[in-house]
N, C-alpha and C positions, 0 to 999 in steps of 0.2 A: 691683303689681307690681315685685318689683324685680330687677336686673339687675348686674355684677356683667360688667367688663370687663377682663379681665387681656391685655396686650398689652404687651411693655418699650418700643414705642416711640413716645412721648408724639403724632406724629402720630397712628397709624394708631386710638389708643385716642382721640379728638377726633375725629374720620372718621369715626368708628363710634358711639360719642358722636353725634354730628349727623344720622349719619343712622338713628339710631333712634329720635331724636327728632322727626323729620320724619316717622316712619311713623307715630308711635300720636300724632302731634297729630294723627290722619284718627280719629282711637275715640273714647274717654269711656273708657280703662283708662287708671288713671294708674300713672304709672315714677315708678321711682324707681332713678338710679344709681349703685353705685359702681365707681372705674376701681384695676385695680393694676397697679404695675411691676413685679412676682414674685408670680408662682404659688405660692410657701407663705406669701405673707400672705394672698394669697387659703385657703388650705389651711387654715393656722392659724384663719382666722376664725368660715372653716364647720364645723371641729373643737368650738373654744368655740360656737355654736350661735348664728349670724350666717346665718338663713337667704339664701334667693336664687330662684327661680324658675327665673331659666334666669342660664348662664356663659355667655357670648364668651369663647375662649381661644382662644390661639395657639400652633402648637407647637412653635414652639425660643425657649427666653426664652434668653440665657447667666447661666452658674452654675447653673444648673437642670435637674433632670430633665427630659426631655422633657413636654412634655403632655399626650401619652397616656401620660405615665404617672403626671402626674398626674392625670388622671382616672379612670384608674385606685383610685386612693389615694384621690378624695374617693367614687365607690363603695362602697369597701370601709368607709369612714366613710358607709354608710345616704345617701348625698347622691342625694335622690329626683329635681332638680330637674332641669332640659335643657340639655345642654352642647351648643355650637358651635361645629368650629375654623374658627379664620380661620390659615387659611397662606401662606405662599407653594412652598407643596409639597404633590403630588400621593402622596408618598408616601408617610406614614401613613391612606390615605383607607380600605385598606379593616380595616384592625386601628382605627378608631377603632366600628367593630359592635361590637369586642369592650368597648365599655365603653358601649356604648347611646349615641350621642352622636345626638342629632337634625337635624347639617345639622352639614358640610366644607361650611368657603366659603376657594376659594382666591385668595389676594392678588391684583389688587388687587380691595380692597371698592367693592360701587356698592352706588347706595340697588335694584336689579335684582334682584342677588343678592340683599341680604336680606331684598328683599321676598316672594321666591319658597317661604325656609327660613320666615319668619315669620307670612306666611298657613299654613302647613300646619299649626306650631303653635298660631294663634290662635282655629284654627278645635275646634282639641280643646281652645284652652283656653273657649275658649266655650257647651263643654256645659255649663262648670258655672253660666255664664250666662242670661239671659233676654235676648233683644237688642231694641228699641225703633228701628224708620225715623224720623230726623228729620229731610227734606226729605235734603236729601245726605251727613247725619252717621247712622251709629249708634250708638247706646248703648246699650249694656253693665251691666246692674246685677246683684249677684251671685246665684242664686237663694236664700242666706239672708239676704238684708236686702231677702226680700219680705214683708211679710205677708198683703197681699190684691192681688185685681186689682174693676179696679169700671171700669164701660165704658156707654158713654152713644150714646144714635144707632148 
């Protein structure tokens, strides 16, 4: 899974990265993270073919369009991944539906807030995976990687 984190505040980016890393350490889902300070760099990368499954996007970025405007540009450019807004204000929460946001997280970011939105997404994501429970851990195997099943006893 590829995840982009876009926030002008380095501390906020690093915090979100650590929380997501902790969240995904409990699954067998491998994640690659890319951090962006500028939303337009994210937009240009996606326009040039970089793919992300999930984007965490700050709403207020200095000297750039609002996060909601970036999300709208991405959707118009056929981006189909999930967009989660992470912002200090509830002001644009209703507008986030217009760009099919998967979540709207009001800062401060906490593990519980991320877990809530990610659990919802992972249950949808898991429909493309076969889940095997091994002790207290769940292992996700992409359906396309399964050639056959065998069972004993």
